[in-house]
BAFI-3210 file (N, C-alpha, C; in Angstrom, 3 decimals, decimal comma, padded with zeros to 6 digits):
// residues 139
n [1|2|3|4|5|6|7|8|9|10|11|12|13|14|15|16|17|18|19|20|21|22|23|24|25|26|27|28|29|30|31|32|33|34|35|36|37|38|39|40|41|42|43|44|45|46|47|48|49|50|51|52|53|54|55|56|57|58|59|60|61|62|63|64|65|66|67|68|69|70|71|72|73|74|75|76|77|78|79|80|81|82|83|84|85|86|87|88|89|90|91|92|93|94|95|96|97|98|99|100|101|102|103|104|105|106|107|108|109|110|111|112|113|114|115|116|117|118|119|120|121|122|123|124|125|126|127|128|129|130|131|132|133|134|135|136|137|138|139]
n.u [-076,022|-076,621|-078,954|-078,022|-076,850|-078,763|-079,625|-077,239|-077,364|-079,854|-079,553|-077,338|-078,607|-080,631|-082,627|-083,000|-085,098|-084,765|-086,064|-085,968|-088,255|-088,504|-086,608|-086,121|-087,860|-087,109|-084,993|-085,811|-087,470|-086,843|-086,113|-084,844|-082,135|-079,319|-076,547|-074,147|-071,263|-068,483|-065,962|-063,125|-063,558|-065,297|-069,021|-071,545|-071,283|-072,183|-075,329|-077,091|-079,917|-082,144|-083,724|-084,054|-085,514|-086,639|-085,216|-084,435|-082,866|-083,469|-083,342|-083,700|-083,025|-080,501|-078,093|-075,039|-073,203|-072,800|-070,263|-068,920|-069,428|-068,938|-066,390|-066,052|-067,641|-070,620|-070,213|-068,660|-070,164|-072,576|-071,162|-070,496|-073,205|-073,479|-071,423|-072,748|-075,539|-074,227|-073,325|-075,750|-076,966|-078,451|-080,169|-081,203|-081,052|-082,634|-083,649|-084,808|-084,409|-084,032|-085,041|-083,515|-081,242|-077,803|-075,654|-075,992|-077,206|-074,852|-072,936|-074,486|-074,699|-072,293|-071,475|-072,816|-075,478|-078,845|-081,064|-084,324|-086,632|-089,478|-090,970|-093,391|-094,189|-093,297|-091,978|-093,078|-092,290|-093,471|-091,310|-090,258|-088,994|-086,271|-086,378|-084,102|-082,021|-079,335|-078,451|-077,551|-075,565|-075,425|-073,605]
n.v [060,489|061,595|063,480|062,890|060,752|058,504|057,090|055,146|053,831|052,546|050,958|048,939|047,210|045,189|043,495|044,101|046,131|049,103|051,568|054,754|056,399|055,958|056,072|059,236|059,768|059,126|060,756|063,187|062,825|063,896|061,485|059,859|057,988|057,652|055,724|055,889|053,897|054,251|053,624|054,977|057,059|055,792|054,441|054,473|051,266|050,574|050,705|051,863|052,025|053,527|054,006|056,883|056,733|057,983|056,426|054,071|052,652|051,884|049,441|049,789|048,650|047,445|047,086|046,003|045,752|043,160|042,474|043,855|041,968|040,480|042,117|043,542|045,736|045,858|045,067|047,436|049,768|048,751|049,216|051,898|052,884|051,703|053,001|055,638|055,490|054,988|057,838|059,241|057,998|055,628|053,125|050,633|048,533|047,949|044,900|043,130|040,247|037,924|034,405|032,386|033,836|033,232|034,221|037,464|037,004|036,183|037,905|039,812|038,534|038,722|041,241|041,039|041,211|039,626|037,380|038,034|037,479|035,214|036,253|035,560|034,471|036,577|038,065|039,275|036,468|034,926|034,396|033,731|036,468|036,729|038,599|040,506|042,105|044,224|045,487|048,350|049,452|052,431|053,880]
n.w [-011,481|-014,717|-017,143|-019,498|-019,325|-019,742|-021,910|-022,041|-019,788|-020,076|-022,728|-020,928|-019,918|-020,998|-019,850|-017,100|-016,948|-016,783|-018,361|-020,084|-020,021|-017,419|-016,664|-016,630|-014,899|-012,570|-012,030|-011,085|-008,699|-005,482|-003,840|-004,801|-005,555|-008,060|-008,994|-011,622|-013,224|-014,799|-016,526|-017,812|-020,234|-021,241|-021,834|-020,173|-017,566|-015,692|-013,025|-010,343|-008,525|-006,313|-003,775|-001,183|001,740|004,907|007,314|005,578|002,973|-000,321|-002,823|-005,704|-008,395|-010,046|-012,272|-014,666|-017,594|-020,370|-021,030|-018,984|-016,890|-013,766|-012,439|-010,837|-010,460|-009,743|-007,530|-006,364|-006,577|-004,712|-002,513|-002,740|-001,895|000,258|001,644|001,231|002,846|005,386|005,724|005,783|007,748|007,499|008,720|007,621|004,437|001,674|-000,338|-003,282|-005,033|-007,526|-007,189|-008,644|-009,371|-008,357|-008,446|-007,926|-005,225|-003,928|-003,944|-002,590|-000,145|000,576|000,972|003,528|003,515|004,490|004,322|004,721|003,379|001,615|-001,645|-003,009|-005,949|-007,578|-009,662|-012,688|-014,649|-012,965|-011,581|-008,063|-005,966|-003,369|-000,799|000,515|003,642|004,906|008,132|009,420|012,057|014,013|016,106]
ca.u [-076,769|-077,650|-079,922|-077,345|-076,282|-079,726|-079,600|-076,177|-077,728|-081,087|-078,670|-076,738|-079,057|-082,642|-083,163|-083,138|-086,360|-085,005|-086,683|-085,862|-088,986|-089,054|-084,880|-086,482|-088,758|-086,251|-083,719|-086,590|-087,610|-085,574|-085,900|-083,998|-080,547|-079,259|-075,588|-073,419|-069,802|-067,939|-064,101|-062,439|-064,664|-066,454|-070,138|-072,009|-071,032|-073,331|-075,816|-078,001|-080,950|-082,298|-085,190|-083,971|-086,985|-086,837|-083,525|-084,169|-082,497|-084,629|-082,060|-084,456|-082,419|-078,898|-077,674|-074,117|-073,425|-072,889|-068,929|-068,422|-069,558|-067,703|-064,761|-066,243|-068,006|-071,994|-070,029|-068,321|-071,315|-072,895|-069,985|-070,659|-074,575|-074,041|-071,222|-073,710|-076,154|-073,810|-073,401|-076,823|-077,817|-079,569|-080,897|-081,478|-080,618|-083,811|-083,480|-085,446|-083,538|-084,789|-083,995|-082,799|-080,186|-077,438|-074,630|-076,432|-077,445|-073,787|-072,155|-074,967|-074,575|-070,513|-071,584|-073,588|-077,466|-079,257|-082,634|-086,178|-088,335|-089,624|-091,987|-093,501|-094,328|-092,939|-091,873|-093,869|-093,058|-094,259|-090,863|-089,903|-087,893|-085,833|-086,311|-082,631|-081,625|-078,723|-078,618|-076,608|-075,143|-074,851|-072,507]
ca.v [059,849|062,971|062,861|062,573|059,069|057,750|056,270|054,753|053,386|052,017|049,426|048,359|045,346|045,307|042,410|044,876|046,586|050,174|052,611|056,005|057,182|055,714|056,723|060,030|060,144|059,001|061,881|064,613|062,570|064,253|060,662|058,831|058,212|056,858|055,813|054,984|053,498|054,122|052,977|056,195|057,812|054,645|054,729|053,715|050,361|049,947|051,257|051,473|052,655|053,382|055,517|056,769|057,207|058,287|055,590|053,232|052,584|050,495|048,998|049,069|048,193|047,025|045,451|045,808|045,099|042,208|042,088|043,902|041,351|039,573|042,602|044,310|046,996|045,696|045,335|049,568|050,518|048,895|050,141|053,426|053,078|051,419|054,254|056,702|054,970|055,718|058,595|059,613|057,476|055,143|052,064|049,472|048,478|046,328|045,021|042,184|039,833|037,058|033,413|031,856|034,834|033,095|035,477|038,180|036,536|035,701|039,305|039,850|038,049|038,901|042,585|041,085|041,637|038,551|037,154|038,920|036,917|034,960|037,019|034,396|034,867|038,813|039,248|039,180|035,431|034,242|033,989|034,027|037,500|036,697|039,876|040,557|043,603|044,945|046,464|049,025|050,413|053,700|054,253]
ca.w [-013,234|-015,413|-018,315|-020,554|-018,958|-019,813|-023,154|-021,910|-019,100|-020,321|-023,188|-019,820|-019,692|-021,511|-019,095|-016,270|-017,169|-016,997|-019,437|-020,834|-019,294|-015,455|-015,796|-016,658|-013,805|-011,107|-011,871|-010,611|-007,724|-004,778|-003,094|-005,897|-006,297|-009,280|-009,486|-012,547|-013,206|-016,096|-017,474|-017,970|-020,978|-022,071|-021,590|-018,312|-017,909|-014,558|-012,636|-009,181|-008,962|-004,632|-002,805|000,214|002,533|005,687|007,644|004,986|001,385|-001,220|-003,817|-007,009|-009,663|-010,596|-013,734|-015,484|-019,264|-019,587|-021,348|-018,423|-015,015|-012,729|-012,643|-009,359|-010,567|-009,379|-005,473|-005,819|-006,739|-003,908|-001,880|-002,314|-001,845|001,680|002,324|001,732|003,601|006,700|005,913|006,030|008,994|007,410|009,387|006,774|003,171|001,283|-002,002|-003,957|-006,083|-008,358|-006,331|-009,487|-009,752|-007,613|-008,125|-007,017|-004,008|-003,353|-003,820|-001,394|001,200|001,011|001,191|004,716|003,460|004,830|003,618|005,236|003,809|-000,162|-002,206|-004,238|-007,918|-007,230|-011,114|-013,990|-015,288|-012,243|-009,810|-006,932|-005,183|-002,359|-000,215|001,313|004,104|005,274|009,090|009,908|013,290|013,997|016,850]
c.u [-077,089|-078,511|-078,923|-076,344|-077,719|-079,764|-078,595|-076,781|-078,963|-080,117|-077,695|-077,206|-080,401|-083,050|-083,841|-084,072|-086,154|-085,052|-086,163|-087,051|-088,718|-087,497|-085,215|-087,259|-087,898|-085,906|-084,590|-087,310|-086,721|-085,245|-084,885|-082,646|-080,398|-077,123|-074,966|-072,126|-069,974|-066,239|-063,865|-063,667|-065,759|-067,869|-070,480|-071,754|-071,578|-073,882|-076,640|-078,684|-081,562|-082,950|-084,453|-084,944|-086,594|-085,450|-083,523|-083,769|-083,238|-083,990|-083,595|-084,095|-080,776|-078,636|-075,851|-073,720|-072,833|-071,358|-068,076|-068,634|-068,210|-066,856|-064,892|-067,045|-069,575|-071,295|-069,735|-069,336|-072,179|-072,734|-069,944|-072,040|-074,178|-072,919|-071,550|-074,874|-075,313|-073,656|-074,233|-077,445|-078,861|-079,274|-080,450|-081,270|-081,792|-082,902|-084,297|-084,395|-084,228|-083,882|-083,315|-081,359|-078,686|-075,895|-074,585|-076,541|-075,975|-072,740|-073,313|-074,952|-073,131|-070,275|-072,463|-074,879|-077,017|-080,305|-083,299|-087,124|-088,489|-091,125|-092,256|-094,263|-094,246|-092,720|-092,643|-093,765|-092,978|-093,011|-090,192|-089,087|-087,380|-085,432|-084,647|-082,614|-080,229|-078,389|-077,546|-076,213|-074,674|-074,771|-071,884]
c.v [060,829|062,860|062,759|061,466|058,386|056,397|055,178|053,362|052,419|050,536|048,928|047,310|045,428|043,910|043,267|045,820|048,145|050,932|053,955|056,579|057,005|056,483|058,403|060,970|059,927|060,479|063,152|063,906|062,663|062,777|060,061|058,680|057,548|057,313|055,168|054,873|053,492|053,754|054,304|056,789|056,963|054,716|054,321|051,964|049,377|050,982|050,697|052,825|052,516|054,528|055,205|057,455|056,672|057,678|054,880|053,543|051,390|050,777|048,468|048,377|048,456|045,957|046,618|045,588|044,559|041,553|042,692|043,843|040,906|040,286|043,087|045,198|046,765|046,295|046,849|049,853|050,189|049,247|051,165|053,784|052,786|052,653|056,003|056,496|055,496|056,494|059,956|058,972|056,938|053,606|050,230|049,297|047,439|046,346|043,618|041,810|037,855|035,606|032,688|032,414|034,413|033,812|036,814|037,671|036,312|036,799|039,969|039,945|038,027|040,376|042,679|040,991|039,852|038,331|037,266|038,023|036,327|035,728|036,715|034,782|036,852|039,205|038,601|038,037|034,059|033,386|034,347|035,137|037,064|038,154|040,196|042,057|043,240|046,231|046,912|049,642|051,745|053,763|055,728]
c.w [-013,394|-016,610|-019,278|-020,318|-019,158|-020,299|-022,921|-021,078|-019,181|-021,533|-022,500|-020,210|-019,875|-020,253|-017,917|-015,846|-017,158|-018,561|-019,581|-019,620|-017,491|-015,356|-015,510|-015,363|-012,373|-011,171|-011,068|-009,188|-006,627|-003,968|-003,771|-005,627|-006,921|-009,493|-010,426|-012,906|-014,086|-016,268|-018,223|-019,200|-021,604|-021,638|-020,600|-018,670|-016,752|-014,173|-011,279|-009,149|-007,362|-004,716|-001,298|000,528|003,696|006,419|006,336|003,538|000,825|-002,636|-004,893|-008,240|-009,852|-011,487|-014,094|-016,301|-019,137|-020,357|-020,029|-016,926|-014,582|-012,924|-011,306|-009,206|-009,820|-007,662|-005,536|-005,979|-005,377|-002,775|-001,301|-001,596|-000,647|003,000|002,412|002,288|005,217|006,964|006,116|006,979|008,612|007,987|008,419|005,097|002,509|-000,174|-002,231|-004,871|-006,541|-007,500|-007,195|-009,204|-008,337|-007,407|-007,510|-005,737|-003,151|-003,306|-002,438|-000,390|001,277|001,773|002,989|005,329|004,346|004,733|004,937|004,806|002,352|-000,814|-003,036|-005,487|-008,037|-008,951|-012,021|-014,319|-014,087|-010,826|-008,913|-006,581|-003,692|-001,392|001,289|002,057|004,777|006,652|009,519|011,130|013,466|015,876|017,435]
res [m|t|l|a|d|v|d|d|v|v|a|i|d|p|e|s|g|a|t|a|t|q|l|g|e|e|l|v|r|p|w|a|r|i|w|v|a|r|e|s|n|a|p|a|s|a|f|l|l|t|w|h|v|a|d|e|l|h|v|l|n|i|a|t|r|a|d|r|r|r|r|g|i|a|r|a|l|l|e|h|a|i|a|y|a|k|d|n|r|i|r|r|i|f|l|e|v|r|s|s|n|a|a|a|i|a|l|y|r|a|l|a|f|s|e|l|n|v|r|a|r|y|y|p|d|g|e|d|a|l|e|m|v|l|a|l|d|h|i]
***
């Protein structure tokens, strides 16, 4: 992702919480990794924001435009992040997901994430978060 992508990324999903200010700040953090998915020359259709800290990758935000969902775009971004993790000897990938987000939970499980913990009232509206982890082996 570059600074030129910020407005497109903010427009992807207003409910994701991504703001231009936040994304601008993330772009200058050396530990932040932000990937954007595009189809041809169209505006960004999805993004994935992570932090690479020591031997862990933390998924902070992932979102896909409503009209582009259920097409494998988020899965492709996550697979890219997993490949990045393997290439950089990351041991674990962590994320939180709304306990009501069955589609996202199914995607994460399909990618071998497992449930680690429930974070009660994690979101501002009081909904619980399911903390998930993907443990990577490096032989």
